[in-house]
C-alpha angles and dihedrals in degrees: 000000000000125000136190134184141201134187136212107263098185124023117221117259129205108322094359121131118262121241115271126205142033123308090208133046128189128191139171118267120246096211116159115248120206125217115265118213125194119235119270115275116236115275111273122231119292112259091225130041094213145353092057127307141169137253132188144206131187145193134196141218112260098177125018118221121262138191094011097316122156111294123238117264117257099234112080094152127048126193125199136178120252144174094027095165116110119265121255121263090265091058099043096048123089115260132194129206125245118273119277119234115277114274124238117279111278090226127065090200131024126351121359141144135254127201143199129193144196131195138216106262097176124029119209122262136181088031094297125161117297125229115274124198139041127309093204133045128187134188133177123264134185132207110201105204117077121169133352120359119247106205126219117262129193118219128230123279115266125226119289115267122238117279112268091229131030094218144004095053126301143163139259130192142203128198141205130188137202106274096191126026119211118257116251113287094021124115114282124250116284111252108253136155114282096185134037126197131198137173121262141175093023093165114113117258120247117259093249112049133171115238111239125178120226122248136199123238120228119287117269119237117281115269120242115279113266091234131027094219145017095032135311143165135262132183144187134207139210132189137211109275095188124027120222117241119239091271096037128094122260117241115266124234142045126303091215135049128188133192140169120264141185092023113170093013104130119218088221137357115293118248136182124239114256121201124197119243115270114271120238115280111268122239116280110272092224138015088237126034095355136153129232124198142198131187142196132190139219107257097176126014121224119249140181113344092350125108115276123222115278131181136037127303097211131042127192126192132180115252139183092025100195097323118147114250093242090057093062098042111099091211093056117104088213090069098074116088123247111205099182097106117063109195097178131014104185104109109185088351091290097124155177085183095046093169093059129084113286093262145083105248129186110200122223092000090161126014146156131182092282105040143019124208130197126210107230121192122191134173119244112255091238094053125093111222117179111165095161108185089350088080088081088068092058117105132041125358108182108301092343135079118233133207118185117223126180117240114274090011128133127207137169113224129191118212115200136171112221134179109266093225107034099023088227113159113258122211114205122177092252139000112204116197128182119207123210134171119241120200141124092283096237119179112289097011091116090065094066119104126227132192131212124183123193115216091200131033114324129195134193120292109247139198131195130220096255100039120122095213124065121201127192118200145088137215098188089115125058117266134046122331115241120202138164111256113247118203108244115159140007108230088224094053113091096187097074101278101287137085126213109250127200107217097173098110121067117184099171129030108178105112109184088350093292099125156177080188098043094170094057129085113288095259144080112252127193116195126227096353091167141353123248117187089342095306125111120242126205126217119220123198118200136175113251106175135358134042109286115217113181116214090203114357091193088063091063116104128032115026102177129220131072141244134210086267098043113056092170123111094259146005127227127246136203118192117215135177109251115258096027126115124211131165115220131193122209120195140158121256096226126112098198098069138026105231119181120210 
């Protein structure tokens, strides 16, 4: 509070006016008040026990500012990282839930299928182990009753049997049976008395009585079988035809017989289970550590003596195990393998790098800015691979990879993509490999036939419009792929097996004598296509087999232009009538060297 005072300076005299007003005034103070904040609370618990989580602490405003005092700070809640250490193996590995209860049968009548499922409750992280096993199981089920319900019916009582004694008090019985059994799936028969007994011949016997043995009557007819198919029971009864006297012997044997019936009689024709083919694998659920699935369905359920359905209806398999997104995208330039760098040449431990792992390994075969992948080739443990000195030819040949095989030999090879640093197995959606033969290209070698079999899924060989190498073959049908061997690379040639030819100068155009230079030799000759030891070499093209029909003979010769595989000034051209087939042979006109084209 603030106060102020004043005093009377001149007192009033005679008729003067008296003083008016207060001599003291009081007013509230306008002192600035600052904001008051409580201390921070302790940090709360981390929201994750490992693999990096968060924790928080907070404070509150205890007194708001007044009259221009200091304002409250903005941050009333603070968040900090915690538990950054990796989770244990149990927490990084994939886990699945327990199985659900079996579902109801898919059929309301006859054969069906019931299922149970489980789910992934913890996906793997930090490259832990993925889930193995099925997420769905199915097994057959069967509901007996089909159609209207035939209720159970008891038959009428039969006649009373003879009394078991002729005097002195005995018993007699009467029976009834079930005349109609309930159909399968209907309510069972109501429990009721099947036999009734009553007293008979209660008169006392005379003192002198003849001893008579008891005797059975003939068996009654068999009752109807309890079921009409797939096995049941039937029975028959007999009664005592003559009662034994008190001193006679009772008849020996049973009054009822039972036996099986309708065994092996099927209720309907037997049939085998038929499953649909597997669907195509679904897309990977994630670009890293994902799952792909495929399913199949029951097309026909098994019945009777037929084979019942076995196996699962859904399969799941891990995919994209740690592979960078750009390495599974077909449009990415990082996808195509570069086989220039051989990291290990010790296929099946046969050298020449005997200290390396027993494999042929191409380093950094595919890579982007985030990841590098090696191509690793190993020999199956059941194969015999003996390259001898040919092992020195394994590895890179120009832009291609080379594996030496002896003539008439057979070997099973495994091609795997592994991480360049950790050697962990990678799992791309597809790995496409082209196979070519590499030899010295001697006459006739291209007529030999080779076979390649794929242990896993195999697709068609393909070529593109601008590829150098042409491959003929298919693996659409089961069994080995046969293809004609194209000549690709000379083992002694370190530039990939081909030389750049300059086909810009034609000095003779008379292929098979069909002009336009009719007086020249019957061939097509290109001059100085390349230099060997400083001397120019010509290339000569001749017809080997077939009837050559030129579409435009003047178009034969230099074509002009270049491709990514031909850096020379020009290409060559041969004109042919569409629908015709002709085999040509191209060779150099140089006696010093044997150069294959």
